C-alpha positions as CSV (number, residue, x, y, z in Angstrom):
1,M,-3.6,13.4,-7.1
2,L,-5.7,11.4,-4.6
3,L,-5.1,8.2,-6.6
4,F,-1.1,8.6,-5.9
5,K,-1.7,10.0,-2.5
6,A,-3.8,6.7,-1.8
7,L,-1.2,4.4,-2.6
8,F,1.5,6.5,-1.0
9,I,-0.3,5.8,2.2
10,G,-0.9,2.0,1.3
11,Y,3.1,1.6,0.2
12,L,3.9,3.8,3.4
13,F,1.9,1.9,6.0
14,G,2.0,-2.0,4.1
15,I,-1.4,-2.0,3.2
16,R,-1.5,-4.8,0.7
17,S,-5.1,-4.3,-0.3
18,E,-7.2,-1.6,-2.3
19,R,-10.5,-2.6,-0.8
20,Q,-8.7,-2.5,2.9
21,L,-6.8,1.0,1.9
22,M,-10.5,2.7,1.3
23,R,-11.4,1.3,4.4
24,E,-8.6,2.7,6.5
25,I,-9.0,5.8,4.7
26,Q,-12.6,6.3,5.6
27,V,-12.0,5.5,9.1
28,N,-8.7,7.4,9.8
29,V,-8.5,11.3,10.2
30,A,-4.5,11.9,9.6
31,Y,-5.4,9.4,6.2
32,R,-8.5,12.0,5.1
33,W,-6.3,15.3,6.2
34,F,-3.5,13.9,3.9
35,L,-5.7,13.5,0.6
36,G,-7.6,16.7,1.7
37,L,-10.6,14.9,2.2
38,R,-12.9,16.3,5.2
39,L,-14.9,13.8,7.7
40,T,-18.1,14.0,5.3
41,D,-16.1,13.6,1.8
42,K,-17.2,10.0,0.6
43,V,-14.3,8.1,-0.1
44,P,-13.7,6.7,-3.4
45,D,-14.4,3.0,-4.0
46,A,-11.5,0.3,-4.1
47,S,-12.9,-0.7,-7.6
48,T,-12.5,3.2,-9.0
49,I,-9.1,3.5,-7.6
50,S,-8.1,0.0,-9.3
51,Q,-10.3,0.9,-12.2
52,N,-7.8,4.4,-12.3
53,R,-4.5,2.8,-11.4
54,R,-5.2,0.4,-14.1
55,R,-6.8,1.4,-17.0
56,R,-6.4,5.4,-17.3
57,F,-2.6,5.6,-17.5
58,S,-2.4,2.5,-19.0
59,D,-1.0,4.1,-22.3
60,S,1.8,6.1,-19.9
61,T,4.0,5.5,-17.5
62,I,3.7,8.7,-16.0
63,H,1.8,6.9,-12.9
64,Q,4.6,5.0,-12.3
65,E,7.4,7.6,-12.8
66,I,5.4,10.0,-10.2
67,F,4.7,7.4,-7.4
68,D,8.1,6.5,-7.4
69,T,9.6,10.4,-7.5
70,I,7.0,10.6,-4.1
71,V,8.6,7.5,-2.5
72,E,11.7,8.6,-3.2
73,Q,11.4,12.1,-1.8
74,A,9.9,10.4,1.7
75,I,12.9,7.9,1.5
76,A,15.5,11.2,0.9
77,Q,13.4,12.7,3.7
78,G,13.9,9.4,6.2
79,L,10.0,9.2,6.4
80,V,10.5,5.6,4.7
81,G,13.4,3.6,5.4
82,G,13.0,0.9,2.9
83,E,13.1,-1.8,5.5
84,V,10.6,-4.4,6.1
85,L,9.8,-5.8,9.4
86,Y,7.9,-8.8,9.2
87,T,6.8,-10.9,12.4
88,D,4.5,-13.6,13.3
89,S,2.1,-13.6,16.0
90,T,2.2,-17.3,17.0
91,H,3.2,-17.3,20.7
92,L,5.2,-20.0,22.0
93,K,7.3,-20.7,25.1
94,A,10.9,-21.1,24.3
95,N,14.4,-21.1,26.3
96,A,15.6,-18.4,23.7
97,N,18.7,-16.1,23.9
98,K,16.8,-12.4,23.9
99,H,20.1,-11.2,22.6
100,R,20.9,-13.6,19.6
101,F,18.7,-13.3,16.7
102,E,19.3,-12.8,12.8
103,R,18.6,-9.6,11.0
104,Q,17.5,-10.2,7.2
105,E,17.1,-7.1,4.9
106,V,15.0,-7.7,2.1
107,E,14.3,-5.4,-0.7
108,T,11.2,-4.3,-2.0
109,T,10.1,-1.8,-4.8
110,A,7.2,0.3,-5.7
111,R,6.8,-1.4,-8.6
112,D,6.5,-4.8,-6.1
113,Y,3.8,-2.9,-4.2
114,L,1.7,-1.8,-7.2
115,D,2.3,-5.7,-8.6
116,A,1.1,-6.7,-5.3
117,L,-1.9,-5.2,-5.6
118,D,-2.5,-6.7,-8.9
119,V,-2.8,-9.9,-7.3
120,A,-4.9,-9.1,-4.7
121,V,-7.2,-7.3,-6.8
122,E,-7.5,-10.8,-9.2
123,E,-7.7,-13.0,-6.2
124,D,-10.3,-10.7,-4.9
125,R,-12.4,-10.9,-8.3
126,A,-11.6,-14.7,-8.4
127,Q,-13.2,-14.8,-4.7
128,H,-16.6,-13.1,-6.2
129,G,-16.9,-14.9,-9.3
130,K,-16.0,-12.0,-11.0
131,K,-14.0,-11.7,-14.6
132,P,-10.4,-11.1,-14.6
């Protein structure tokens, strides 16, 4: 269950890397509470989460169904709106109308999030000279 809850945290807060997700869980008391971890409990290694997600349930879709159900419940309770806000941190001095902007809605799914994690894992492995 820790795996699903950790992935939910990553999905909810837009954490696109399992390695980063584990670092965040390590220092965030609220995440630890949500996962049922005490302050002295060791946080699982990112590779443990990744291997469980990719191998343990490879012959089944149950992990995807559980994750989707959790996300759907969060949407139903108003915890997740299904909207993502992307911003650019580049600061430019401009003469712009503050009341004129273009709103774009981007549809994303739980599957998109898990696929993005897979891509991040493969990129990290390639950067460190590890096998795919």
